[in-house]
Residue frames as qw, qx, qy, qz and C-alpha x, y, z in Angstrom:
[[0.255, -0.637, -0.575, -0.447, 150.18, 93.51, 151.69],
 [0.094, -0.504, 0.296, -0.806, 149.24, 96.15, 154.23],
 [0.100, 0.061, 0.805, -0.582, 147.75, 95.73, 157.66],
 [0.233, -0.386, -0.762, -0.465, 144.20, 94.45, 157.32],
 [0.497, -0.747, -0.315, -0.309, 142.96, 95.41, 160.77],
 [0.338, 0.312, -0.535, 0.709, 144.31, 96.92, 163.96],
 [0.586, -0.728, -0.333, -0.125, 143.27, 96.83, 167.61],
 [0.464, -0.850, 0.203, 0.145, 145.58, 99.20, 169.48],
 [0.080, -0.711, 0.652, 0.251, 149.11, 97.87, 169.01],
 [0.546, 0.006, 0.833, 0.088, 147.97, 94.47, 167.67],
 [0.462, 0.509, -0.263, -0.677, 147.48, 94.15, 163.91],
 [0.811, 0.211, 0.546, 0.011, 146.36, 91.52, 161.41],
 [0.138, 0.685, -0.484, -0.527, 148.62, 91.35, 158.38],
 [0.881, 0.273, 0.386, 0.029, 148.89, 89.29, 155.22],
 [0.147, -0.647, 0.527, 0.531, 151.83, 89.01, 152.86],
 [0.763, 0.518, -0.220, -0.317, 152.05, 88.09, 149.18],
 [0.592, 0.457, -0.662, 0.048, 153.89, 84.91, 148.20],
 [0.473, -0.414, 0.645, -0.434, 153.12, 83.17, 151.49],
 [0.198, 0.113, -0.964, -0.135, 153.09, 79.39, 151.65],
 [0.679, -0.340, -0.418, -0.499, 150.05, 77.25, 152.29],
 [0.029, 0.652, 0.752, 0.088, 147.88, 76.81, 154.29],
 [0.025, 0.690, 0.173, 0.702, 146.24, 80.25, 153.97],
 [0.536, -0.536, -0.477, 0.445, 146.89, 82.21, 157.17],
 [0.023, 0.919, 0.018, 0.393, 147.21, 85.69, 158.66],
 [0.502, 0.121, -0.481, 0.709, 149.91, 87.19, 160.85],
 [0.399, -0.871, -0.244, -0.149, 148.77, 88.65, 164.16],
 [0.611, 0.268, -0.244, 0.703, 151.56, 90.99, 165.16],
 [0.347, -0.932, -0.085, -0.064, 152.40, 93.18, 168.14],
 [0.088, 0.846, -0.488, 0.197, 155.64, 94.51, 169.57],
 [0.350, -0.498, 0.757, -0.238, 156.20, 91.49, 171.80],
 [0.594, 0.055, 0.801, -0.040, 154.73, 88.61, 169.78],
 [0.470, 0.352, -0.450, -0.673, 153.77, 87.32, 166.36],
 [0.551, 0.058, 0.822, -0.134, 151.55, 84.35, 165.61],
 [0.262, 0.104, -0.675, -0.682, 150.32, 82.79, 162.39],
 [0.517, 0.194, 0.631, -0.545, 146.63, 81.88, 162.41],
 [0.135, 0.142, 0.871, 0.451, 145.19, 79.49, 159.83],
 [0.348, 0.008, -0.111, -0.931, 142.16, 81.12, 158.21],
 [0.522, -0.149, -0.732, -0.411, 140.08, 77.97, 157.77],
 [0.650, -0.487, -0.583, 0.017, 139.73, 77.17, 161.49],
 [0.150, -0.870, 0.156, -0.443, 141.46, 80.12, 163.22],
 [0.901, -0.371, -0.043, 0.221, 144.04, 77.86, 164.84],
 [0.111, -0.884, 0.435, 0.129, 147.45, 79.26, 165.81],
 [0.959, 0.259, -0.045, 0.106, 149.93, 77.34, 163.63],
 [0.682, 0.218, -0.232, 0.658, 153.15, 79.14, 164.57],
 [0.048, 0.511, -0.229, 0.827, 154.39, 81.52, 167.21],
 [0.396, -0.406, -0.741, 0.358, 153.26, 82.10, 170.76],
 [0.157, -0.387, 0.061, -0.907, 150.93, 84.58, 172.43],
 [0.140, 0.182, 0.791, -0.567, 148.72, 84.53, 175.47],
 [0.098, 0.553, 0.793, 0.236, 145.06, 84.02, 174.53],
 [0.072, -0.827, -0.359, 0.428, 144.22, 87.42, 176.04],
 [0.196, -0.500, 0.340, 0.772, 146.64, 89.04, 173.56],
 [0.034, 0.072, -0.723, -0.687, 144.86, 87.72, 170.47],
 [0.210, 0.429, 0.841, -0.254, 141.25, 87.13, 171.55],
 [0.308, 0.696, 0.169, -0.626, 139.94, 90.33, 169.90],
 [0.189, 0.501, -0.621, -0.572, 141.75, 89.59, 166.66],
 [0.072, 0.063, 0.988, 0.124, 140.46, 86.02, 166.53],
 [0.276, 0.582, 0.642, -0.415, 136.90, 87.28, 167.11],
 [0.287, 0.689, -0.160, -0.646, 137.36, 89.82, 164.31],
 [0.088, 0.337, -0.835, -0.426, 138.83, 87.18, 161.98],
 [0.258, 0.264, 0.920, -0.135, 135.92, 84.82, 162.72],
 [0.358, 0.712, 0.397, -0.455, 133.53, 87.43, 161.32],
 [0.340, 0.792, -0.294, -0.414, 135.75, 88.05, 158.28],
 [0.650, -0.235, 0.697, 0.192, 136.98, 84.55, 157.49],
 [0.686, 0.537, 0.470, 0.143, 135.57, 84.44, 153.94],
 [0.295, 0.952, -0.071, 0.046, 137.01, 87.81, 152.93],
 [0.380, -0.722, 0.562, 0.137, 140.37, 86.88, 154.50],
 [0.733, 0.038, 0.646, 0.210, 140.48, 83.68, 152.43],
 [0.565, 0.759, 0.285, 0.152, 139.73, 85.65, 149.27],
 [0.002, 0.962, -0.272, -0.025, 142.37, 88.28, 150.11],
 [0.577, -0.485, 0.629, 0.192, 144.95, 85.54, 150.73],
 [0.744, 0.306, 0.561, 0.196, 144.16, 83.91, 147.37],
 [0.374, 0.919, 0.037, -0.118, 144.60, 87.12, 145.33],
 [0.118, 0.836, -0.529, -0.091, 148.40, 87.43, 145.44],
 [0.459, -0.382, 0.802, -0.015, 149.17, 83.81, 146.23],
 [0.723, 0.329, 0.607, -0.035, 146.99, 81.90, 143.75],
 [0.471, 0.858, -0.088, -0.187, 147.83, 84.34, 140.94],
 [0.043, -0.716, 0.688, 0.115, 151.48, 83.39, 141.30],
 [0.600, -0.073, 0.796, -0.032, 150.64, 79.68, 141.32],
 [0.696, 0.606, 0.370, -0.103, 148.77, 80.02, 138.01],
 [0.285, 0.881, -0.349, -0.146, 151.66, 82.00, 136.51],
 [0.310, -0.500, 0.806, 0.063, 154.05, 79.21, 137.54],
 [0.687, 0.226, 0.687, -0.066, 151.76, 76.58, 135.98],
 [0.578, 0.799, 0.079, -0.145, 151.59, 78.59, 132.74],
 [0.052, 0.807, -0.577, -0.117, 155.37, 78.94, 132.71],
 [0.496, -0.243, 0.834, 0.015, 155.82, 75.20, 133.28],
 [0.710, 0.491, 0.491, -0.111, 153.37, 74.45, 130.47],
 [0.418, 0.873, -0.205, -0.148, 155.32, 76.74, 128.12],
 [0.182, -0.630, 0.749, 0.091, 158.58, 75.00, 129.07],
 [0.643, 0.073, 0.762, -0.028, 157.00, 71.60, 128.33],
 [0.629, 0.724, 0.248, -0.136, 155.73, 72.96, 125.04],
 [0.188, 0.867, -0.438, -0.142, 159.12, 74.45, 124.14],
 [0.402, -0.402, 0.821, 0.056, 160.85, 71.18, 125.03],
 [0.709, 0.345, 0.609, -0.085, 158.39, 69.28, 122.84],
 [0.524, 0.841, -0.028, -0.131, 159.12, 71.56, 119.89],
 [0.058, -0.760, 0.638, 0.115, 162.85, 71.20, 120.41],
 [0.568, -0.116, 0.814, 0.028, 162.55, 67.42, 120.35],
 [0.677, 0.599, 0.415, -0.099, 160.38, 67.62, 117.22],
 [0.308, 0.897, -0.279, -0.151, 162.92, 69.93, 115.54],
 [0.275, -0.560, 0.776, 0.092, 165.75, 67.55, 116.45],
 [0.677, 0.174, 0.715, -0.038, 163.78, 64.58, 115.11],
 [0.596, 0.777, 0.154, -0.127, 163.14, 66.40, 111.83],
 [0.098, 0.841, -0.514, -0.135, 166.84, 67.31, 111.53],
 [0.460, -0.322, 0.826, 0.050, 167.86, 63.69, 112.14],
 [0.704, 0.435, 0.558, -0.063, 165.39, 62.39, 109.56],
 [0.436, 0.883, -0.102, -0.143, 166.62, 64.99, 107.07],
 [0.115, -0.718, 0.678, 0.104, 170.26, 64.08, 107.75],
 [0.623, -0.058, 0.780, 0.002, 169.51, 60.40, 107.46],
 [0.679, 0.654, 0.316, -0.107, 167.92, 61.08, 104.08],
 [0.225, 0.884, -0.382, -0.148, 171.11, 62.81, 102.97],
 [0.334, -0.508, 0.792, 0.056, 173.17, 59.78, 103.88],
 [0.748, 0.218, 0.618, -0.105, 171.04, 57.32, 101.90]]
């Protein structure tokens, strides 16, 4: 996903297929930090507070839209995985049913 906001050389970015908790990347040439969207806490990386203060203030005003943007590519994939898992369970169930029918049929042949 592209840069969401930029202050000079510091930018706020978000990437698809990121792990939980929902967060943004605050990136500059000499640092990168991950900031959790729910409470704007730095969860990884290091930067001086002065380096990220403007971005945190911006994110505070856009927290709801950031959470929605994070959910778009990340939650979509989760639902696709759940659908795929459900199909596999369904396919496995049919295979077992087909095997059971074949065994019953074969057993009938032997009687």
